[in-house]
C-alpha positions as CSV (number, residue, x, y, z in Angstrom):
1,X,0.0,0.0,0.0
2,X,1.3,3.4,-0.9
3,X,1.9,5.6,2.2
4,X,2.1,9.0,0.5
5,X,2.5,10.4,-2.9
6,X,4.8,13.1,-1.5
7,X,7.0,10.8,0.6
8,X,7.6,7.4,-0.9
9,X,9.3,5.8,2.1
10,X,9.9,2.5,0.3
11,X,11.6,4.1,-2.7
12,X,13.8,6.2,-0.5
13,X,14.9,3.2,1.6
14,X,15.6,1.1,-1.4
15,X,17.5,3.9,-3.1
16,X,19.6,4.4,0.1
17,X,20.7,0.7,0.1
18,X,21.5,1.0,-3.7
19,X,23.7,4.0,-3.1
20,X,25.4,2.3,-0.2
21,X,26.1,-0.9,-2.1
22,X,27.4,1.1,-5.1
23,X,29.7,3.1,-2.9
24,X,31.1,0.0,-1.2
25,X,31.5,-1.7,-4.6
26,X,33.4,1.3,-6.0
27,X,35.7,1.3,-3.0
28,X,36.4,-2.5,-3.3
29,X,37.1,-2.1,-7.0
30,X,39.5,0.8,-6.3
31,X,41.4,-1.3,-3.8
32,X,41.7,-4.2,-6.2
33,X,42.8,-1.9,-9.0
34,X,45.4,-0.1,-6.9
35,X,46.4,-3.1,-4.8
36,X,46.3,-0.8,-1.8
37,X,44.1,-1.0,1.3
38,X,45.3,2.4,2.4
39,X,45.9,4.7,-0.5
40,X,45.3,8.1,1.2
41,X,45.9,9.4,4.7
42,X,42.1,9.7,5.3
43,X,41.6,6.0,5.1
44,X,44.1,5.2,8.0
45,X,46.3,8.1,9.1
46,X,48.5,6.0,11.3
47,X,49.2,3.3,8.8
48,X,49.7,5.8,6.0
49,X,52.2,7.9,7.9
50,X,54.1,4.8,9.1
51,X,54.3,3.4,5.6
52,X,55.4,6.8,4.2
53,X,58.3,6.9,6.8
54,X,59.3,3.3,5.9
55,X,59.2,4.1,2.2
56,X,61.6,7.0,2.9
57,X,64.0,4.6,4.7
58,X,63.7,2.2,1.8
59,X,64.6,4.9,-0.7
60,X,67.7,5.8,1.4
61,X,68.7,2.2,1.5
62,X,68.5,2.1,-2.3
63,X,71.1,4.8,-2.4
64,X,73.3,2.9,0.1
65,X,73.0,-0.2,-2.1
66,X,74.2,1.7,-5.1
67,X,77.1,3.1,-3.1
68,X,78.1,-0.3,-1.9
69,X,77.7,-1.8,-5.3
70,X,80.1,0.8,-6.7
71,X,82.5,0.1,-3.8
72,X,82.3,-3.6,-4.7
73,X,83.1,-2.9,-8.3
74,X,86.1,-0.7,-7.4
75,X,87.4,-3.4,-5.1
76,X,86.8,-6.2,-7.6
77,X,88.7,-4.3,-10.3
78,X,91.7,-3.7,-7.9
79,X,91.8,-7.3,-6.9
80,X,91.6,-8.6,-10.4
81,X,94.5,-6.3,-11.4
82,X,96.5,-7.4,-8.3
83,X,96.1,-11.0,-9.3
84,X,97.3,-10.3,-12.8
85,X,100.3,-8.4,-11.4
86,X,101.2,-11.3,-9.1
87,X,101.1,-13.7,-12.1
88,X,103.2,-11.4,-14.2
89,X,105.8,-11.1,-11.4
90,X,106.1,-14.8,-11.4
91,X,106.8,-14.7,-15.1
92,X,109.3,-12.0,-14.6
93,X,111.0,-14.1,-11.9
94,X,111.4,-16.9,-14.4
95,X,112.9,-14.5,-16.9
96,X,115.3,-13.0,-14.4
97,X,116.3,-16.5,-13.1
98,X,117.1,-17.6,-16.7
99,X,119.3,-14.5,-17.1
100,X,121.4,-15.6,-14.1
101,X,123.1,-18.2,-16.3
102,X,126.8,-17.4,-16.7
103,X,127.0,-19.3,-20.0
104,X,124.6,-17.0,-21.9
105,X,125.8,-15.2,-25.0
106,X,125.4,-11.5,-25.3
107,X,122.5,-11.9,-27.7
108,X,120.7,-14.3,-25.4
109,X,121.2,-11.9,-22.4
110,X,119.9,-9.0,-24.5
111,X,116.9,-11.0,-25.5
112,X,116.1,-11.7,-21.8
113,X,116.7,-8.1,-20.9
114,X,114.3,-6.9,-23.6
115,X,111.7,-9.5,-22.5
116,X,112.1,-8.4,-18.9
117,X,111.6,-4.7,-19.9
118,X,108.5,-5.5,-21.8
119,X,107.1,-7.4,-18.9
120,X,107.7,-4.4,-16.6
121,X,105.9,-2.1,-19.0
122,X,103.0,-4.5,-19.0
123,X,103.0,-4.5,-15.2
124,X,102.7,-0.7,-15.3
125,X,99.8,-0.9,-17.7
126,X,98.0,-3.4,-15.4
127,X,98.4,-0.8,-12.6
128,X,97.3,2.1,-14.7
129,X,94.3,0.3,-16.1
130,X,93.0,-0.9,-12.6
131,X,90.4,1.9,-12.6
132,X,86.7,1.8,-12.2
133,X,84.6,4.9,-12.6
134,X,87.8,7.0,-12.3
135,X,88.9,5.4,-9.0
136,X,92.2,3.6,-9.1
137,X,93.3,2.0,-5.8
138,X,96.7,0.7,-7.1
139,X,98.5,3.6,-8.8
140,X,99.1,5.7,-5.7
141,X,96.5,8.4,-6.8
142,X,94.3,7.7,-3.7
143,X,96.6,7.9,-0.7
144,X,93.6,8.4,1.6
145,X,91.6,5.7,-0.1
146,X,87.9,5.9,-1.1
147,X,85.0,5.9,1.3
148,X,81.4,4.8,0.6
149,X,78.1,5.4,2.5
150,X,77.2,2.3,4.5
151,X,73.9,3.1,6.1
152,X,70.6,5.0,5.5
153,X,71.6,7.7,8.0
154,X,75.0,8.2,6.3
155,X,76.6,8.0,9.7
156,X,78.8,5.1,8.8
157,X,81.1,4.5,5.9
158,X,83.2,1.7,4.5
159,X,86.6,2.6,3.1
160,X,88.9,1.0,0.6
161,X,92.6,1.6,1.2
162,X,94.7,3.3,-1.5
163,X,97.8,1.5,-2.6
164,X,100.8,2.0,-4.8
165,X,101.7,-1.0,-7.0
166,X,103.8,1.0,-9.4
167,X,107.3,-0.6,-10.0
168,X,109.9,0.8,-7.6
169,X,107.2,1.6,-5.0
170,X,106.6,0.2,-1.5
171,X,104.7,-2.9,-2.8
172,X,106.5,-3.8,-6.1
173,X,110.0,-2.9,-5.1
174,X,111.3,-4.0,-8.5
175,X,112.2,-0.7,-10.2
176,X,113.2,0.6,-13.6
177,X,116.8,0.5,-12.4
178,X,116.7,-3.3,-12.3
179,X,117.9,-5.0,-15.5
180,X,119.3,-8.3,-16.7
181,X,122.4,-7.1,-18.5
182,X,124.7,-9.0,-16.1
183,X,124.5,-11.9,-13.7
184,X,124.8,-9.7,-10.7
185,X,121.9,-7.5,-12.0
186,X,119.8,-10.5,-12.7
187,X,120.3,-11.8,-9.1
188,X,119.3,-8.4,-7.7
189,X,116.2,-8.4,-9.9
190,X,115.3,-11.9,-8.6
191,X,115.6,-10.7,-5.0
192,X,113.4,-7.6,-5.7
193,X,110.8,-9.7,-7.5
194,X,110.7,-12.3,-4.7
195,X,110.1,-9.4,-2.2
196,X,107.5,-7.9,-4.6
197,X,105.6,-11.2,-4.9
198,X,105.3,-11.5,-1.1
199,X,104.2,-7.8,-0.8
200,X,101.5,-8.2,-3.5
201,X,100.2,-11.4,-1.8
202,X,99.9,-9.5,1.5
203,X,98.1,-6.6,-0.1
204,X,95.7,-9.0,-1.9
205,X,94.9,-10.6,1.4
206,X,94.0,-7.2,2.8
207,X,92.0,-6.2,-0.3
208,X,90.0,-9.5,-0.1
209,X,89.1,-8.8,3.5
210,X,87.9,-5.3,2.5
211,X,85.8,-6.8,-0.3
212,X,84.2,-9.3,2.1
213,X,83.2,-6.5,4.5
214,X,81.6,-4.7,1.7
215,X,79.8,-7.8,0.6
216,X,78.5,-8.5,4.1
217,X,77.3,-4.9,4.5
218,X,75.6,-5.0,1.2
219,X,73.8,-8.3,2.1
220,X,72.7,-6.7,5.4
221,X,71.3,-3.6,3.7
222,X,69.5,-5.8,1.2
223,X,67.8,-7.8,4.0
224,X,66.8,-4.6,5.8
225,X,65.3,-3.2,2.6
226,X,63.3,-6.5,2.1
227,X,62.1,-6.2,5.7
228,X,60.9,-2.6,5.1
229,X,59.1,-3.6,1.9
230,X,57.3,-6.4,3.8
231,X,56.4,-4.0,6.6
232,X,54.9,-1.5,4.1
233,X,53.0,-4.3,2.4
234,X,51.4,-5.5,5.6
235,X,50.4,-2.0,6.5
236,X,48.8,-0.7,3.3
237,X,48.5,-3.5,0.7
238,X,45.1,-5.0,0.2
239,X,44.3,-8.7,0.5
240,X,43.3,-9.4,-3.2
241,X,41.6,-12.7,-2.4
242,X,39.4,-11.1,0.2
243,X,38.7,-8.0,-1.9
244,X,37.8,-10.1,-4.9
245,X,35.3,-12.1,-2.9
246,X,33.9,-8.9,-1.5
247,X,33.5,-7.4,-5.0
248,X,31.4,-10.4,-6.1
249,X,29.2,-10.1,-2.9
250,X,28.7,-6.4,-3.4
251,X,27.8,-6.9,-7.1
252,X,25.0,-9.2,-6.0
253,X,24.0,-6.7,-3.3
254,X,23.9,-3.9,-5.8
255,X,21.7,-6.0,-8.2
256,X,19.3,-6.8,-5.4
257,X,19.2,-3.2,-4.3
258,X,18.5,-2.1,-7.9
259,X,15.6,-4.6,-8.1
260,X,14.3,-3.3,-4.7
261,X,14.2,0.3,-6.1
262,X,12.4,-1.0,-9.2
263,X,9.8,-2.7,-7.0
264,X,9.4,0.3,-4.8
265,X,8.9,2.6,-7.8
266,X,6.2,0.3,-9.2
267,X,4.1,0.6,-6.0
268,X,2.6,4.1,-6.9
269,X,1.3,2.5,-10.1
270,X,-1.3,0.8,-7.9
271,X,-3.0,4.2,-7.3
272,X,-3.2,4.8,-11.0
273,X,-5.3,1.7,-11.5
274,X,-7.9,3.2,-9.2
275,X,-8.5,6.0,-11.7
276,X,-8.7,3.8,-14.8
277,X,-12.1,4.2,-16.5
278,X,-14.5,1.2,-16.1
279,X,-15.2,-0.4,-19.4
C-alpha cells in the first residue's frame, strides 16, 4: 500500500541501500585496481604515515645499495688487477732467473733483458688500467683511499685503502733500475721480484678482507630493505583474495538493491489503477 504520494518511504529506503552498495563496490574495485588497502591518509592516518616513513627509509637504502655496489666494483677491479700483477711477477721471476746463467751469449742476455723490460711495462699498464669509474686504488693516486656510504643515515662509511703497485714503489719494489744485463743485476732483480711477490700477496689478502666487509654490509642492507618492503606491504597493501570475494558479494547486493528500487517505484502505479475508467 502506498503511504504518501509526496513521501515514498519504500523508494527512498531502497535507493539508500542501492547508493550504499554502489559506494562499497566502487571502494572495493578501487582497492583491487590499486592493490592498496590504504591509498590516502584519510583511510588510515597511522598506517599511511608509518608506511610513508618506511618508504623514505627504503629509498635511502637504495642509495646505500648503489654506493656499496660501486665500492664492490672498485674493489673487484683492484683485486683482479692485483692477481694479474702477481702472475706477471712470477713470469718476470722466471725470466730473471734464466738470465742468471753465466754461460749466456750477449745476444741471449739482451733478449732476456728486452723481454724483462716489456714485462715491466706490461705491469705498469696493469696498474694504470686498474680503474673503475675514475677510481684507481693501485696507482698511488688515492693515498687516503675511497669511502662509501654504508647506512641509511649516512653516519657510517666503508673505506677501501689506496695503494701504490707501481714498479719501484713500496709494494712492487722491482724498479726501472733493475735490468738483466749482467749476472749480478739478474740476481738483484730476482731478489726484488721475490720481495714484490710477497708484498703483492699480503696486499691481496687485505684487499680481499675489505671486499668481504663490503659484501657483508651489502647483504645486510638488502635484507633490511626487504624487511621494510614487507612491513609497508602488511600496513597498506590489500588482500586481493578477500577483496575479490567482496567485489562479487557487493555486485550481488547492488543488483538486489536495484531490483528493490524498481519494485518500490512500481508501488505508486497501484494508485493509477484506481483511476482507470471502467469499461
